[in-house]
C-alpha positions in Angstrom: 0.0 0.0 0.0 1.1 3.5 -0.8 -0.2 6.9 0.4 -0.9 8.5 -3.0 -4.6 8.7 -3.5 -7.2 10.8 -5.4 -9.2 13.1 -3.3 -11.7 15.7 -4.7 -10.5 14.9 -8.2 -6.9 15.5 -7.5 -4.0 13.4 -6.6 -2.7 13.8 -3.0 0.3 12.5 -1.1 -1.0 11.6 2.3 -3.3 14.6 3.1 -1.5 17.1 0.9 -2.6 18.3 -2.6 0.1 17.7 -5.2 -0.8 20.9 -7.1 -0.4 22.9 -3.8 3.0 21.2 -3.2 4.4 22.0 -6.7 3.3 25.6 -6.4 6.0 26.0 -3.8 8.7 23.7 -5.2 8.1 23.9 -8.9 8.4 21.0 -11.4 9.8 18.6 -12.2 9.8 17.4 -8.6 10.3 14.3 -6.7 7.9 13.8 -3.9 8.1 11.0 -1.3 5.6 9.8 1.2 6.9 9.5 4.8 4.0 7.1 5.8 4.8 4.8 2.9 8.5 4.7 3.7 7.8 3.8 7.3 5.1 1.4 6.5 7.1 -0.6 4.0 10.2 -0.8 6.1 8.3 -2.0 9.1 6.3 -4.5 7.1 9.5 -5.9 5.5 11.5 -5.9 8.7 8.6 -7.3 10.8 8.1 -10.2 8.4 11.4 -11.7 9.6 10.8 -11.1 13.4 11.0 -14.7 14.2 14.5 -15.0 12.7 17.8 -13.5 13.8 18.2 -10.9 11.1 19.4 -7.5 10.0 17.5 -5.4 7.4 20.1 -3.4 5.6 18.4 -0.9 3.2 20.1 -0.8 -0.2 21.4 2.8 -0.4 21.7 2.6 -4.2 17.9 2.4 -4.5 17.7 6.0 -3.2 20.5 7.7 -1.2 18.6 10.8 -0.1 19.8 11.7 3.4 16.2 12.3 4.6 15.2 8.8 3.6 18.3 7.3 5.1 17.6 9.0 8.5 14.1 7.6 8.5 15.5 4.0 8.1 18.3 4.6 10.7 15.7 5.7 13.2 13.7 2.6 12.5 16.7 0.5 13.5 17.7 -0.5 10.0 21.2 -1.1 8.7 22.5 -0.2 5.3 24.0 -2.0 2.2 26.5 0.4 0.6 28.6 0.2 -2.6 30.9 3.2 -2.3 32.7 5.5 0.1 30.2 8.2 -0.6 27.3 5.9 0.4 29.3 5.0 3.6 29.7 8.7 4.4 25.9 9.3 3.8 25.0 6.3 6.0 27.1 7.5 8.8 25.8 11.1 8.4 22.3 9.7 8.7 23.1 8.2 12.0 23.9 4.6 11.1 25.7 2.3 13.5 28.7 1.2 11.4 28.1 -2.4 13.0 24.9 -2.4 10.9 26.5 -1.6 7.6 27.6 -4.2 4.9 29.9 -2.9 2.1 29.2 -4.5 -1.3 30.2 -3.6 -4.8 32.4 -5.2 -7.4 34.9 -2.3 -7.8 36.0 -1.2 -4.4 39.2 0.9 -4.3 41.9 0.8 -1.7 40.7 4.2 -0.4 37.2 2.9 0.0 38.4 -0.3 1.7 40.5 1.7 4.1 37.5 3.9 5.0 35.3 0.9 5.6 38.0 -0.6 7.8 38.5 2.5 9.7 34.7 2.9 10.3 34.4 -0.7 11.6 31.5 -1.9 9.3 29.9 -5.3 10.1 31.0 -7.0 6.9 32.9 -6.3 3.7 31.5 -8.5 0.9 34.6 -9.4 -1.1 34.0 -10.0 -4.9 37.4 -11.4 -6.1 40.7 -12.7 -5.0 42.6 -9.5 -6.0 40.2 -7.6 -3.7 40.8 -10.1 -0.9 44.5 -9.6 -1.1 44.2 -5.8 -1.3 41.9 -5.8 1.8 44.4 -8.0 3.6 47.1 -5.4 3.1 44.8 -2.6 4.2 43.7 -4.4 7.4 47.4 -5.1 8.2 48.3 -1.5 7.7 45.6 -0.3 10.1 46.1 -3.3 12.4 42.3 -4.0 12.4 40.7 -7.3 12.4 38.1 -7.3 9.6 35.1 -9.5 9.2 34.4 -10.5 5.6 31.9 -12.3 3.4 32.5 -13.5 -0.1 29.8 -12.7 -2.6 29.3 -15.8 -4.5 28.0 -16.3 -8.1 25.7 -19.4 -7.8 25.0 -19.8 -11.5 21.2 -19.2 -10.9 19.0 -16.9 -13.0 16.8 -14.4 -11.2 14.1 -15.0 -13.8 13.9 -11.2 -14.1 14.7 -8.6 -16.7 18.0 -9.6 -18.4 19.6 -6.3 -17.4 18.8 -7.0 -13.8 20.2 -10.5 -13.4 23.6 -10.7 -11.5 23.9 -14.4 -10.5 24.9 -16.3 -13.6 28.4 -16.9 -15.3 27.7 -14.1 -17.8 27.6 -11.6 -15.0 30.7 -9.8 -13.5 29.5 -10.1 -9.9 30.9 -12.4 -7.3 33.1 -15.5 -7.2 32.2 -18.7 -8.9 30.6 -20.8 -6.2 32.6 -23.9 -7.4 35.7 -22.0 -6.3 34.3 -21.1 -2.9 36.1 -23.6 -0.7 39.7 -22.9 -1.7 38.9 -19.1 -1.6 37.5 -19.4 2.0 40.5 -21.5 3.1 42.9 -18.9 1.6 41.2 -16.1 3.4 41.2 -18.0 6.7 45.1 -18.1 6.5 45.4 -14.3 6.1 46.1 -12.3 9.2 43.6 -9.6 10.2 40.8 -11.2 8.1 37.9 -13.3 9.5 35.7 -15.1 7.1 32.3 -15.0 8.8 29.7 -14.6 6.2 28.4 -15.7 2.7 26.8 -13.1 0.5 24.7 -13.9 -2.6 22.6 -11.4 -4.6 21.2 -12.8 -7.9 19.3 -9.8 -9.3 16.5 -7.2 -8.9 12.8 -7.1 -9.6 12.4 -10.8 -8.8 8.7 -11.9 -8.7 9.1 -15.6 -7.9 10.4 -17.5 -4.8 11.9 -20.2 -6.9 15.2 -18.6 -7.5 15.6 -17.7 -3.8 14.8 -21.3 -2.8 17.4 -22.7 -5.3 20.1 -20.2 -3.9 19.4 -21.2 -0.3 19.9 -24.9 -1.2 23.3 -24.2 -2.6 24.4 -21.9 0.2 23.3 -24.2 3.1 25.3 -27.0 1.5 28.4 -24.8 1.2 28.0 -23.5 4.8 28.0 -27.1 6.1 31.0 -28.0 4.1 33.0 -24.9 5.4 31.9 -25.8 8.9 33.6 -29.2 8.5 36.8 -27.3 7.5 36.6 -25.3 10.7 35.3 -22.2 9.0 32.1 -21.1 10.9 29.7 -18.9 8.9 27.6 -16.7 11.2 26.1 -14.3 8.6 24.0 -15.4 5.5 23.4 -12.3 3.2 20.7 -13.1 0.7 20.9 -9.6 -0.9 17.8 -7.9 -2.1 15.9 -8.3 -5.3 12.2 -8.7 -4.2 10.2 -7.2 -6.9 7.1 -4.7 -7.0 4.2 -4.3 -9.3 4.6 -1.9 -12.2 1.8 -3.3 -14.4 0.7 -6.9 -14.1 3.5 -8.5 -12.0 2.5 -10.5 -9.0 5.7 -10.5 -6.6 5.5 -12.3 -3.3 4.4 -10.3 -0.3 7.3 -9.8 2.3 5.3 -12.2 4.6 5.4 -14.9 2.1 9.0 -14.2 1.3 10.0 -14.5 5.0 7.9 -17.6 5.5 9.5 -19.5 2.7 13.0 -18.5 3.7 12.2 -19.4 7.3 11.0 -22.8 6.2 14.1 -23.5 4.2 16.3 -22.4 7.2 14.3 -24.3 9.8 16.7 -26.4 11.9 19.7 -25.1 10.1 22.3 -23.6 12.5 25.3 -23.1 10.3 27.9 -22.0 12.9 27.7 -23.0 16.7 26.4 -19.5 17.4 23.7 -19.9 14.7 23.1 -17.8 11.6 22.0 -14.2 11.3 20.2 -13.5 8.1 21.2 -10.2 6.3 18.6 -8.8 3.9 19.1 -5.9 1.5 15.8 -4.6 0.3 15.8 -1.5 -1.9 13.0 -1.2 -4.6 10.5 -3.0 -2.4 10.8 -0.2 0.3 11.0 2.9 -1.9 9.9 1.9 -5.4 6.3 3.3 -5.0 7.0 5.6 -2.1 7.7 8.5 -4.3 6.6 10.1 -7.6 8.0 12.4 -10.2 5.8 15.3 -10.9 6.1 16.9 -14.4 4.2 19.7 -16.1 3.1 19.7 -19.8 4.7 22.4 -21.8 3.6 22.0 -25.3 1.8 19.5 -27.7 3.1 19.2 -31.2 2.5 17.2 -34.4 5.4 15.5 -36.3 3.9 13.8 -39.3 0.9 11.7 -38.2 2.1 11.6 -34.6 1.2 14.0 -31.9 3.6 14.4 -28.9 3.2 15.9 -25.5 6.3 17.7 -24.2 6.9 17.9 -20.5 9.5 19.7 -18.3 10.9 16.3 -17.1 13.1 14.1 -19.3 15.0 10.8 -19.1 17.5 12.3 -16.9 14.8 12.6 -14.3 13.4 9.1 -14.8 15.9 7.0 -16.7 14.4 3.6 -16.0 11.9 3.3 -19.0 14.5 4.6 -21.5 17.4 2.5 -20.2 15.5 -0.8 -19.7 12.7 -0.2 -22.2 10.4 -1.0 -19.2 6.9 0.1 -18.4 6.3 3.0 -15.9 2.8 4.3 -15.3 2.0 7.9 -16.0 -1.2 9.4 -14.5 -2.6 12.9 -14.3 -2.5 14.8 -11.0 -5.9 16.4 -12.0 -8.0 14.2 -14.4 -9.9 16.2 -16.9 -13.7 16.2 -16.8 -14.1 15.4 -20.6 -12.5 12.4 -22.2 -9.0 13.3 -23.1 -6.8 12.2 -25.9 -4.9 8.9 -25.5 -1.1 9.7 -25.9 1.8 7.3 -26.4 5.3 7.8 -25.3 8.6 6.3 -26.5 11.2 4.9 -24.2 13.8 6.3 -26.7 12.4 9.8 -26.3 14.0 12.2 -24.0 10.6 13.5 -23.0 7.6 11.5 -21.8 4.0 12.1 -22.9 1.1 11.8 -20.4 -2.6 11.0 -20.7 -4.0 14.6 -20.5 -2.8 18.1 -20.4 -1.9 19.5 -17.0 0.4 18.1 -14.4 1.4 14.5 -14.5 3.1 12.0 -12.2 4.9 8.7 -12.6 4.0 6.1 -10.1 4.6 2.2 -9.8 1.5 0.5 -8.4 3.3 -0.9 -5.5 4.7 -3.9 -3.7 1.5 -5.1 -2.1 2.4 -4.0 1.4 
């Protein structure tokens, strides 16, 4: 559920009129609903209340400081992919021990910043990164807890641009090489292999890929335990989808129930397993809108276009991924309006009727 509703023939965010808001801030404008953000985070986090877990909001989904402060106050952690995101999370009041550092291209400067800050886990993506992190940890004389991001060769069954867990993708270490890599890490001073990380993609609308991943990871954790390498953190990444048109993604309650069932009776290390989750889109995907104003209409040949003051630089997703994104009027006209089409290749989007328009996914079902 989101808090964008029509009232008195005008779209409102919570109890505020959008046309009133844009009079003060202008257009194009991004407008987010505080109640939606809080509700979505609490529903997602609460779904896992029966399991030891840490909900680390994926900062790359939206790194606005006001949003990060909300999630920090709600007790959330953060999944970051850069030194800039680390700085933002800390500025938002995050406890470093609730931050996990992901990302395929971490620099030496970024690794040093994460080591100095004392983040919970650094998710290592390659052997060269492992060796660089070992040197950084030794230089700062800090014991650093690490996970390896593993590539499980499992498709997310999502948009091809959003899949990250197959051999064609640059992310992670081949799961077949996991045992020797973990053994190597265990021999390095100042590093403590304590977790496994696996993120297979985004906008996933089926539980089947998550179940397949869990099966492989549980087997690996058991094999590592027999080698004396105890895994205390299992990071399943993010990826749970939302509804843009006709998708039917699992509700967070179903997501948590299936994962809990798969982990039932599985302890991993002697101290047990703490689940790490990295939701992004499912928390913020329909918590905000882009409001744009129609400037002109023009005909080119047999086609008529509506020109707005927002372009693909403001909402890149449809153009970049050729994906659907709903456009609705802030004030629906009384008379039937023309039906407009818009092109993902166009820098400007058309809307259904003249006036002010907003872009809004229809929500994650929370």
